[in-house]
N, C-alpha and C positions, 0 to 999 in steps of 0.2 A: 503492499500499500503506499510505503514512503517512496518507492522508487519505481520499479517496471510497471505497475498499474497507472500511475500517473504519467509516465512517459507515454504508455499506449493511448491514455485519454487525451493526450495533448495539453496537460495542466501542470507539467513539472517545472515550467518557468512562464507563468501567465504574465499578461501584460497588466501593468499597474501594481506588480508586486512590491511590498513593502518590507516584510521580513519573515523568517520561518518560525512556525509555532508548532508545538508538539501537543496533541491530545490524545486522551484515552476514549476509546470506542468499545461498545460492546459487540463481539463477534458470535458466530455460532459455537466457538470453542472457548468463550470468556472474554475477559477484558484484554485488548492490546493497545499498544501505543503507535502512533504514526505521526509523521512530520509533513507539513504541507505549508505553502505560501499563504500569507495573509495579504490580500490585494484589495485596490480601490478601482472603480471604473471611472469612465469620463464624468459621471454626473456626481462623484464624490461618494458614492455608495461603497461601504466596505463588505467584504465577503470572503469565503475561502472557495476558491474555485474548484479545488479538488474534492471538497465535501459533496457539491452538487454533481460532479462527474462520476464520482466512485458511488453515488446513491446513498450517502449517509443521511439518516433521518433520525432526529432526536437522539443523537449520539450511539446510533446503532448501524452496523452495516446491513446491506439489504438481506442477507441470509439469517442474520440475528433478528432483525424486524420481522421478516416472514415468520419465522418460528414463533416469536413472541406473539404476533396478533393471531396465528392459528390457535396458539394454547389459551389466549385470551377469549376468542370466540366459542371454543368447545368446552372450556371449564365453566363451573358454576359462578364465579367470581373471579375478580383480579387477584385476590389473595390465593385462591386455589391455584391459579394459573402460575404465580410466582413460585409456590411449593411444588407444583409438578415439574417446572423447569428445573429448579434446584435438584429434585431427586432424579429425575430421569435423564438430564443432560448436563448437570453440574453447572449450569448457567445461572448466576446470580443476578436477578432482576426484581426490583421491588413492585409491589402492586402499584404504586403511584408512577413508577417508571413505565409500566405497561400500560396503564390507563392514559398517560399523555401520549404515548405512541400510537395507540388507537385513535385518540382524539386527532392526531395529525394526519393518519392515514385514510381513517374512515371516509372523510368527505372527498379525499382523492379517488378513493375506490368508487365512490358514487358517481364522481365525474367521468372517470374512466370507463365505467359501465355504459354510460350514455354516449360517450364519444367513440368507443372502439369500433371497428369495422364489422359489418354483419358477416355472419357465416355464409358458407356457400353450399347450397342444396344441389346435388348433381340432378340433371334433368331425366325425365322418365320416371321418377318415383312417385307413387301414388300418395302424396303428403297432403295433410290438412293442418292447420294451426288451431290450437286449442287456447282459449284465455279464460282464466278464472280469476274472480275477485272476492273479497271478504274484509272484514276489519275485526280488530280485537282491542282490548285495552291494555294500556301501559300505566303502571302506577307512577305518578310524578312527584317531585318536590312540591311543597305548599305554593311557592312562589311562582310556579308554572301553571297553577290552576285558577288564577284570578279571573273572574268572570266566566268560569267553566260551571256549568250546572251537572249535578249528579242526578242519576235516576232515583235513588232514594238518599236525600240529604246532600250534604257537601260532595262534590266530586273528589274521588281519591286517584283519578288517572284521566288519560284522553284517549280516544280512539286512533289507533294507528291502521291506516289502509295498507292492505297487502295484495299485490297482484301477481300472478305467475302466467307467463306465455310459454307454450311449450309445443314441439311437433308431434303429430301422430302419423304413423305410416300403416297402410293396410298390409296385413299380413296374409298368409296362405289361408287361415281361416276364415277370411273375409272380414274380420274385425280390424278396426285401428287401434294399434298399440302405441304407447309412448316411446318415442326416440330417445334412447338413453343419452344422458348429459345434453340434453337439448332445452333445458329449463332456464328461464331468465326472470329473476325476481324483481319486483317494485315494491318500495316501501316509502310511505309518506305520513306526516302529519299534517300536511298542507291540504288545500281545498280540492274539491272534486275536479275542477278544470285542469290544475297541474298534475293531479293524479291521472286523468284520463290522457294527457298529452304524454306522461312518461310511459303509460301502457302501450300507446301507439308506436313509440320509439322501441319499446321492448319487442314488440311484434317485428318490427323491421330488423332487429338483430338477429332473428332467427333465419335470415337468409331465403325465406320463401316468398318474399315480397306479398303484394297484393292480389297475386293471380291465384294462390291457393284459396280454398275454402277456409272460412273462420267461423269456429264454433265457440260460443261463449257459454259456459256452464256454471252457474252461481245459484245462491239461495234467493228467496223472493224480494229481497230488499230494494225499495223503490229507487234509491240513489244508484245501484249497479245498472238497473235497466234504463235510467235516465242517461248514463254514461253511454250504453249501447246505441240508444236512439239517437244520441248527439254525434258521436264518434265513430261508432261501428255499425252503421246501418246496413252493410252486405252481410252481417253475421247472422248465422243460424243459432237461435236463442233456446236455451235449455235450462229450466229450474231443476236444480239438484234433486234427484228422486228422493234421496233419503230426508231432505228437508220436507218434501212434499208429504212423505210417508208420516212423519211427526205430525203435521197439521191434520192428517187423516186421522191418526191415532186419537188425537183431541177431539175430533168431530164425532168419532165413535163413541168415545167415553160421555160425550155431552148427550148424545141421544140414547145410549143404553146405561150409562152410569157404570162405575168401576166394576169389573169382574168379568166372568167367562163370557157373557154376551157380547160385550164390547170387545173382547179380544178375538171372538170368532168372527165377528163382523169386520174387524179390522183386518184379519189374515185374508179373507175372501176378497175384501175391495182393494187392499193392496196387490194381491196377485193380479186382479183385474186392471189396476191402473198402470202395472208394468206391461201387462201383455197387450192391453187394448187402448191405453191412453185414458185421459181424464173425462172425456165425454160420458162414459157409462157411470162413472162415480157421480158426477154432478145430476145426471137423470135419476140415479138412485135416491138420492136425498131430497131432490125435487118433487119426488113422487111419493115420498114417504108419509104415511098417515101419522098426524101428531097434532097436539093441541096448538092453539094459536100463539101462545107464549113460546113454546118449544119450537114451532116453525120459524118464529122470528129469530130465535137463537141460531137455529140451522143456517138461515139465509145469511146472517152476519158471519159466520164461519165459513160458509160455502163461497164467500166472495173471494177469498184468497184462491181458490181453484178457477173461478169464473175469470177473475182478472188475469191468470196466468195460463188461460186455457190453450193457447197457441204454443205455450212453452212446455206443455206437459204431454204431448203426444209421443209418449215413449215408445210406442209400438213402431213408429215411423224412424225414429232415431236408432233404435236397435236393428231394424231392417237395414240402415246404412252402414251398421257397423261402428256407430259413434259411442262416445261414452255418455253415461247418464248421470254421473256423479262427480261432485267437485272436490275430490279427495285430495288433489294436489295442493290446493289453498287452504284446505281445512287442516292438512297436515303442516303446511308452512306456519299457520297461526300457532299451532301447538308447539311443533319441534323447533322452528326457527325463531319464533318471538317469545312465547310464553316460558319455554325452558330456560331461557336466558334473562329474561326481565322480571319474571314473576315469583322470584324466590323470596322467602321470608325475610322481611326487613329492607328490601331493595326498594329505593325511591330513585328515579332518574330525572335527568333534564332531557328535553326532546332530543337535542343534538348529542348528548350522551348516549342515549339509547340507540339512536340511528347510527351512530359510528361504530359501535360493536355488531349491531345487526347487518350492516353493510359488509362487515368481514364475514360474518356467518353466511350471509347470501352468496358471496363469491364461492365461498367453500362449498357450499351446498350445490351450486350451479356449476362446479367443476372449473371455476375460472381464478382461483386463487394463485395457483402456479403463473397462469399466463399472465396476470396482472403484474406479479414480481418479476417476471422475465421482460417486462417492457421497461424501457428507459423513460423515467419521469423525474421531475422535480417535486419529490413529495414533501418537502419542507414548506412548500407554498399551500397553506391550508385554504380550501375552497368550501362555500356553504354547501352543506348536506343537501341531498335532493328531498 
């Protein structure tokens, strides 16, 4: 680092050099010292050209930074990450050091994920793009909850939107199966407009362009289908079957009360919903004999199915070989977000949560190594998406 690497990078004798200085940096084998020039540019800004050229970020070499970020994302806390690194690799890094590193790298990861070149899909493959959306809560520090209303009393957190775009390819069985390592995740505390724009960019990163069919599978939340109507009008819309089944179960219990009768009715109607679509379920409850009060309650609960009638024709989707469940984004909300941000006693800032979640997202998407193999000035923090 003090010689050959700087020579190779052309920063062994930078313009505006003033004096040589030695620094300790954390590498993947522990702390090392290296010497480089302190310089100033034409505007009088002082810097270390070798630090940027060699990828030094927050006092860590790229190899060490990659290792620390990976452990920070996979561990349950920064303290656990520090302990694991010391035990497994002999690298001593304090929890604060790891957290500051993630704070510097997380926003750059978000920017890189948006800027990177799209993948290339080989012609001739029967490919469709699948897009799923959902949101979940992240508990925040009190100062970030001013003006935020909670469902039951004061708010304890804010909703973070999560989206995932991935490719499906038709297999020999006639069904579409997920293409391995094709997922691109989007995370945002921002408004719906910014989130939907980021989703469109994520779709482009898959390399399938706008010529492939687009399928959106999500729950019945109004904000999701507003996004689809505004930005993805060419999409085939599907309400997640298991969310529909939950509403069907509640409707059966309302009609029959808790017990065997409700369970039997639900099992029969659930099978019909999957095999024939929602129309037969709607007709069943519309023609059901009931008191006026009971019928009013049925009508209120049946509105969910009527409003999403066109998105619940599951027999047609299954005939095409398309998925009818939103397991990818449901899993992301649980495994990507909740498992890292919802532990006992944890409270976050929005940026702090996004920073570590972007590291987790790149790992989950198989892009973590690719990011670290890219030459970037990671010391220049950018706003997280």
